[in-house]
C-alpha positions as CSV (number, residue, x, y, z in Angstrom):
1,M,0.0,0.0,0.0
2,L,1.1,3.5,-0.7
3,E,1.9,6.0,2.1
4,L,-0.1,8.9,0.9
5,N,-1.3,12.1,2.6
6,H,-5.1,11.3,2.4
7,K,-4.5,8.4,4.8
8,K,-3.5,10.9,7.5
9,L,-6.8,12.7,7.3
10,E,-9.2,11.9,10.1
11,V,-12.2,12.3,7.8
12,W,-10.8,9.6,5.5
13,K,-10.1,7.3,8.4
14,D,-13.6,7.8,9.7
15,S,-15.2,7.2,6.3
16,M,-13.2,4.0,5.9
17,K,-14.6,2.8,9.2
18,F,-18.1,3.9,8.1
19,V,-17.7,1.7,4.9
20,S,-17.3,-1.3,7.2
21,L,-20.3,-0.4,9.3
22,V,-22.6,0.0,6.2
23,Y,-21.4,-3.2,4.7
24,Q,-22.1,-5.0,8.1
25,I,-25.6,-3.5,8.3
26,T,-26.5,-4.3,4.7
27,Q,-25.5,-8.0,5.2
28,N,-28.9,-8.4,6.9
29,F,-30.9,-6.8,4.1
30,P,-33.2,-9.0,2.1
31,K,-31.3,-11.1,-0.5
32,V,-33.7,-9.8,-3.2
33,E,-32.2,-6.3,-2.6
34,I,-28.6,-7.4,-3.4
35,Y,-28.7,-5.6,-6.8
36,G,-31.0,-2.9,-5.5
37,I,-30.7,-0.8,-2.4
38,T,-27.9,-2.9,-0.9
39,S,-25.7,-2.3,-3.9
40,Q,-26.6,1.4,-4.0
41,L,-25.8,1.9,-0.3
42,R,-22.5,0.1,-0.7
43,R,-21.5,2.1,-3.8
44,S,-22.4,5.4,-2.1
45,V,-20.4,4.7,1.1
46,V,-17.4,3.5,-0.9
47,S,-17.5,6.7,-2.9
48,I,-16.9,8.8,0.2
49,P,-13.3,7.8,1.1
50,S,-12.5,7.2,-2.6
51,N,-13.3,10.8,-3.5
52,I,-11.5,12.1,-0.5
53,A,-8.4,10.2,-1.6
54,E,-8.7,11.2,-5.2
55,G,-9.2,14.9,-4.3
56,S,-6.2,14.9,-2.1
57,S,-4.0,13.8,-5.0
58,R,-5.1,16.8,-7.2
59,N,-2.8,19.7,-7.7
60,S,-5.2,22.6,-7.6
61,T,-7.3,23.8,-4.7
62,I,-10.4,23.9,-6.9
63,E,-10.1,20.3,-7.8
64,R,-9.3,19.2,-4.2
65,R,-12.5,21.0,-3.0
66,R,-14.5,19.6,-5.9
67,F,-13.7,16.0,-4.9
68,C,-14.5,16.7,-1.2
69,R,-17.8,18.1,-2.3
70,I,-18.5,15.0,-4.3
71,A,-17.6,12.9,-1.2
72,R,-20.1,15.0,0.8
73,S,-22.7,14.6,-1.9
74,S,-22.2,10.8,-1.7
75,L,-22.8,11.0,2.0
76,V,-26.1,12.9,1.5
77,E,-27.1,10.3,-1.2
78,L,-26.3,7.6,1.4
79,D,-28.4,9.3,4.0
80,T,-31.4,9.3,1.6
81,Q,-30.9,5.6,0.8
82,L,-30.8,4.8,4.5
83,E,-34.1,6.7,5.0
84,I,-35.6,4.6,2.3
85,S,-34.2,1.5,3.9
86,N,-35.6,2.5,7.2
87,S,-39.0,3.2,5.8
88,L,-39.0,-0.3,4.2
89,G,-38.1,-1.9,7.5
90,F,-34.6,-3.1,6.5
91,I,-32.8,-1.2,9.3
92,E,-33.4,-1.4,13.1
93,S,-33.7,1.9,15.1
94,D,-30.5,1.3,17.1
95,Q,-28.6,0.9,13.8
96,I,-30.2,4.2,12.5
97,E,-28.9,6.0,15.6
98,K,-25.4,4.7,15.1
99,I,-25.4,5.6,11.4
100,A,-26.7,9.1,12.1
101,V,-23.9,9.8,14.4
102,N,-21.4,8.8,11.7
103,I,-23.2,10.7,9.0
104,N,-23.3,13.9,11.0
105,M,-19.6,13.6,12.1
106,I,-18.3,12.9,8.6
107,F,-20.5,15.6,7.0
108,A,-19.1,18.2,9.5
109,K,-15.5,17.1,8.9
110,L,-15.9,17.2,5.1
111,T,-17.4,20.7,5.4
112,K,-14.5,21.9,7.5
113,L,-12.0,20.2,5.1
114,I,-13.6,22.0,2.1
115,Q,-13.5,25.3,3.9
116,N,-9.8,24.9,5.0
117,T,-8.5,23.4,1.7
118,N,-5.9,25.5,0.0
């Protein structure tokens, strides 16, 4: 593995842990959803640390911010998909609380990173 700067970012570390949490939770989703909401949730959550990493390798401030905004948009997309999953009864309320804490924390850290990127 490469020793790159994005791996030092707390928001990247947090989002990597969040990937594991979402994968764990979606393991219990109905098997008929493997190509539906399960796949969509997993792609969205993987997109978060992936875009943070890609953005950190860019040379310009504009590009670095753009990829952080994309990561934040993936987080918002994930939030909506989780709301849908909750309304369909795929997620238990204790899991929703755990997820909400992570979403709010990562959203705040991404917002701060966007504001402080130079």
